[in-house]
N, C-alpha and C positions, 0 to 999 in steps of 0.2 A: 504494500500500500504506500502510495506517495505521500510524503509529509508536506503540508502547506503551511506557510507562515503569513499571518495577517497583522496589520497594525490595528490595535484596539485603543480607542480613546475613552478614558474614564474621567468623569467629572464629579467632584464632590458636590452634592446638593445642599442648598441652604438649610432645608428642613431636616437634613440627615439622609444618610444613604448615598448611593452612587448611581449615576447614569452612565451606561456604557454603549458605545456604538462602533461599528466597523464601516468606514467609508467604502471599502471594496464590496461589501455584502449589502446590496441595495435593500433598504428597509430593515436592516438588522440593528435594532435598538433594544436595550434591556435596562433593567435596574436591579438593585439589590441593597440590602441593609448594610452589607460590608463590601469592600473591594473584591474579595474572593468570590462572594455570591454573585455580584454583577458580572464578573469574568466567567464564572461557571455557567451563567445563563446564556452568554454568547456561545459557549461550546454546545449548549443544548440546541441552539438554533442550527448549528452545523449538523448535529446528529439528526435533527428533524429533516433537513434537506436530504441527507443520505437515506433515511427511512422512507421518504416519499419519492425516491429515485429522481430527485430534482438536480439540476446542474449546480455544481459547486464552483464558483468563480476561482480562477487561478491568478 
């Protein structure tokens, strides 16, 4: 399996938690109470693409 690397941008929210998004993955935005949770949710997005046999941008 080919390993892909993406730039993920995480922003701390004023009210707490984090917003995460990946410019390469159109529509891929997530949030989490912690940095780790927000990043893990981005990974779930990629797993969802795989599960639905959708194209994963390189």
